[in-house]
N, C-alpha and C positions, 0 to 999 in steps of 0.2 A: 460366682455367674456374676455379680456387680460389676467386676471387671472384662467378664465377655459381652455385656451387653452394653455397656457403656464404649467399648473398640467399635463395637455394631453401628451404634448411635455413629461415631468418629465418623466410619466410612462410608455409611451413610451421607453423611455434611459434604464430608471429603469429595465425592461425587455428584452430588449437589450443583458443588461450587464451581466443577469440572464445567459440566454442562452449563450455567450458568451465564459463564466467560465467554465473550467475543474476541476474535481476532482484531489487531490493530483498534485497539481502543483505551481511549485515557480515562481513568476511572476516577481519579483526585484532581480536583479543582485549581490545584497550586502547581501540579505539572505542564509545565512548557515546553516547547524545542525539541521534540523527542526528534534522535536521528540513529539510527540504525543500517549502514552502508557497511560495502567490501573496502577494508582496509586501505586509506587513502582516495579514494574515491565517492562523492559522493552521491552522485548519480548511478550509483551500482545500486542494483538489489540485493541483497541479503539471501544469497545462494553460494552456500558452502560445500566442497569436497566431505566425503566422511572424512573422519580421521582428523579435521584440518583443523590446526590451536591457531589459534590470534588470527585469526581470519577477518572477523569484523568489529568497526568501533562502534560502540554501543554513546550515546550522550544526552542526557536531560539536562532540567532545569528545576530546582524547587525554590518556587516565588514564595514558601509559608515561614520563611523565615527558620533562622537555628539551621546543623549541621545535623541529618536523621540516618540513625541504618536503614539503609537498603537489602534487601538479599534477593538474588533471581531464583528459577527455575526454566525448566523444561517440559511441557508435555506432549508428546508424543502422540498425532494425529492420524486420522484418513484422510480419503483424500477429499472432501468433504467437512472438514475441520472441526470432526465431531471424535474426542477422547475415546483413543486405542485399547481395548480391555486388556491392557498389559500393567503391572508393576514399574514405579520407575529406576526398579533395578534389574529390570530386562531390556532397558533402554538407553541408560546413561551409564556412565564409569566414572568411577572415582563415589563423592558426596552426593545427594540428592538435589542439595541449593548449595548455590556460593554466596559472596557477602563484596558487595561491588565496596573498595576502598579507598578508589581515588575522588577523591572530589575538594574542590576549592571555593570559597567566595568568589562574588562577583569583586570586580575589581573597577574605579572609573563610570562603572554603568551610575546612569543615577538610580534606575532600577533592580535593588537589591536581590539578589539570589545566589543560592549555589548551587553549583556546577557542580556533574557529577558522569565520569566517564571509564568506560571496561575494553581492554581487549576478548572479546570470546569468541569461542568457549571458551576455557581454563581447559588444563590438566586433568586437573580435578573436579572438573564435575562437564562431561563432554558427549555430546550425542555417539552413541557406538549401532546404532543402528540410521541408515537414510529414512527421509518421509519429510511430511511437514509436521513441524516443531511451533508448539506455543509459545513465547520468552514470556515468563512471569515475572517482572519485578514488583516486591509490594513489602511494603515496612515491617521492622521489629519481627522478622521473621516469619508472621501472622500467616500465610495464603488470603487469606479474609479480609486483610486489607491493603488488596491490589492499587498501586497507582498505575500500573497500565500492561499495553499486553502487544508485543507485536511476532510478525509471522517470520519463521526462518525456517529455509529451504535445505535440508541436507542434502547431496542428493550421492549416488551411487554408479557412475557414468555405463551401464552397461548395453547401452541402445541406443543404433545409428538412426537418425530422422532428415530426411530429406523436404526438404520446403521449397516451396514455389508460392507466388504471390500474383493474381490475375485480375481481371475484372471478372463481376458477375457476367453468365450467360443470359439475364435478366435486364432485359434494352433500358426497363426504368429504372434501375440500379445502377447503369450501365456508367454514368458517369459522376457518381457519387459514395460507391462504395469500391470495398476490396475480397478478395476472395481468396481463402488460405487452402492450399492443397498439401499433404502430404502422406509422408509416407515412413511407415512404421516398420524396422528390422525386427524382428524376434524373434533370429537364430541363438540367442544368448538364453534362452526362457524357455524354461518350460510350460507351457498352452495348453491345457484341454478343453476350458468355457474361457472363449476371451471375453464375451460379455459378464463375465464376477471374475477374472482373474486380470485382465486390464482397462484401465479407466484414462481416459485422456483428457486434458483441462487447455483453454485455450485462454492467456492472457492478451488485451491490448493496451500496450504500454503499461503492463504489471498494475494495471488496474482489478482488481475483483469486482467490484461491483455491477459489470459485464461481465464478467467473463462466464464463457461460455464449457460447461461440463456435461458427462457422463453422455460424452458423442461417440458413438455405436462405430465400427470402420464399414465403407463403402463397398470395398471389395478386398478380398485374402487370399492372395496368390501362391503358394508353397507359405515362404515363411515373411513374406511383405505383405503387409495391413497395409490398403488404400484409404484415406479419406478426402472422399470429395463431394462434401456435400451440399446445398445449390442454398441450403435455407439456415444449419446452423454456422456454419463454417463463412458468411459475407457479415463483414463487417462496416458500418456510415464509415466514412471518411474522416469525416469534420476538417475542423482547419488547426493550422498550427495555435499552440500553446496562448494565447495572452500571455503578461510577464509584469513584472514589476519592481525596480530596480530600492530595494533599501536599503543598501550598503550604508547609509548616512541620513541622519535625519538630520543633519546641520546644511547640509544644501542638495537642494530638491535635484532627484529627477524629473526626467519630462513627465512621464505621467502622475506625478505628487502634485498636487493644487495646495494645500498647504498645509504649515506644521508649527501644531503649539506646544509651545517646552515650556509652558508656562505650568504645566501641573505631571506627575508622575503616574505611571506613564503617560508617554509623551501621546498627544494627539494626532492623525495625520487622517488628510480627506484627499484620497485619489480622488483623477479625475474621470467622468464616469464612462463606464464604461457602455457602448453603445451596443447594441442586439446587429448582429454581424449577415447575418440570411440574406440572401439578397445583391449581399454586397461583392465586387471583384473579386476574385480569389487572389491574394498575396503569399508570394513563399518565403520565408524567412527560414534560419536554424534557430530551435526549439531543444526544450530537455523534455517534452514529453512529459510534464508533470512535477518532474524533481523540483526541490529549493536546497538551495545552497543555501547553511548559514558561514556570511563573509562580511566584510567592514572595510571599507579604504580612512576609518577614523582614528583605530587604536593597532595594533598587531595583532590581539588573539581574540579573535571574534566570540571563543566559548564562554573566556569567561570577562573581557571586557564589552560583550556587543551588550547595545541597548537595547529595550524593549519600546514597542507603541503598539495605541490601539490603531487596528489600521482600518478604515470604513473605506467599505465597496460598495458601487451602487451600481445596478444591473437594470441601462433604461429599453425596453419594448418599443418596436417600433405604434404598436398596433397591442393594448391589454388585453382587447376581447381574445384575441388571437389566441391566449395564452389560459382562457378562461379553462376552470377544473382539470391546472397542470401546475404543479409545484414545481421551483426553479431554485436549482443547488449547486456550487461551486464543485469542483473535484479534480483533484491533483495528489498527488504527495502532503501540500500544503495541508489536503481537509486528516488527514492523517495524523499531521507533525501538534493539531491545535484542537479540535473539532473531535468527537466522541462519538467516531463514526468513518466511514470514509468517505463520505459525502456529507458538504455543511449546507443546511436550505438556511435560501435567503427567508426575508421577513420581507411582507409588501406593504409599502405604506401609499395608503389609497389617497391622500391628499395629495402627495407628488405625480402619483401612478407609474411608481420605480420600487423594485424589490433590492433592500439593504441590509448589509451584515457589515458585523463588527469582527475584528480576531485580533489578539495579542498576537504581535510575530515580533521575535528577534532581527538584531542584522540581518538583513541575507537579502537574494537576490531569487526569486521567489515566479513561478512557471504555474498557469490555475485557465482552468475554462468552465462556462456556464454548461450545464444540464438540464433537462429537463424531465417529470416522471409525473403519468398522468396512474391514477386510481386504478389502483387492477390492474395496471398492467402486468403483463406475462412475467413471469420471474422478475417481478422489480423491477424491468430493466429501465436504465435511463437514458437519454437520447440527445444525441449533439444538435437535429438538424429545425428547432427551432428556436434552436439561441445561440449557432454558433453559423450553420449551415454546414452540408457532405462532400467533400471532394476525393475524386478516387486517385488524385494526386496527390495527398498530402504525407506529409513522409510520420511515420507509426513503426512500431517496433511491436515484436509479434512473439511468445514466447510458451512453447509448446511444453508441457508436463505432462510424461508417461510415468504409471504407476500402476508397480505389478505388485500380485498377491499370490503365495504359491500356496498351494493345497494344504501344506500345514502353517502355512504363516496367519496369526492374529492382525498384524497390519499392513497399511500399503507401504510396498517400499517406491521411495523415486529412481528411479533406473533411466531415465533421462531430463533434462531442462537444456532446451536450443531456444535461444532470442534472435530472433534476424531482423532485416531493417527490409521497408517496406520498397524501400529504395533501390539498394546496390544487393539484395539478401543476403551481404555477408554475418555471418553467424557472433554472435557478443560470446 
């Protein structure tokens, strides 16, 4: 009787922990520099084919001192990133957890850390269903000692998607926004109730803070479902992302104002970022928010790259224009160093500016500023007040199609198509 009660309590605690965990979140303050990407390409989002082995690279640093034992597992989630009602044995092949065996102490760098890395998925812990997976990394095999989480998309490519990007019909948005139209071919799917069985998610530059979810087809013609909504599929164009070159703390790039190397970690002050609303549009190549760990001073940026406290400053033209709004930084930089998809800036009333200090590793970073009004719809962020919006800005759009048969208990990811707004080339 006692054993049964204990097992029941353990299941309840495990379920509670699953629901309490958030995607792309860092839980331990000693964890920094988290990167998860397709092998060999730091600018590639972790979308892998079903049954693919060693397709992803995982990297992170532990600045807490000493070598520790880290484990990992995957949690299958539905299209809304809620844990699926399945046992891990239903969606994982082999063991339900793995151990990170590859680590190395930093060298050369003034800031000491232990670098951990892995090639995932491994054969002995492999997702066997397609869908959304939450990669969890935790300490000493104890899932309650969670270090961080990251999203992984496992694709079983069954559905063709045709995409078109145009300007909106609304004349007020014609020069500032981009509209997405696409068609989903459901020939290979057995759909009786599209509202329940088919779910579509659209991401701009792989951002989840402004993802469009629960989109319904505008037209259904035979096996083709057309999505052509003038409200939910219209995105602000924004501007090319801001950038900062931190590949060296000895040689200052043009965006760096000063560096203090007398303390460890170093202090790096960047030149102030001015509000770009109303400023003439200038086009340049960016990485749509990704950052790259790299350095010009040493050979191996992963184990020899150094850290610095980097001070960002956002200067509004008129602080009264931002009254009632909070200012955030967003981009992969946020999920790499913050505990959320966006980093909130602090307002310095004496200077009339917004400020943020982030501990960053040597690398090349792209980021942008956004605002959020209290009580905004779906907690959405906007670029209009910080960067300005332009329809000619180059952005990537990713269409994720999820399908659930009448016998399934989880959403399958049956299509993941990424296109560029400039040339519509599928990636």
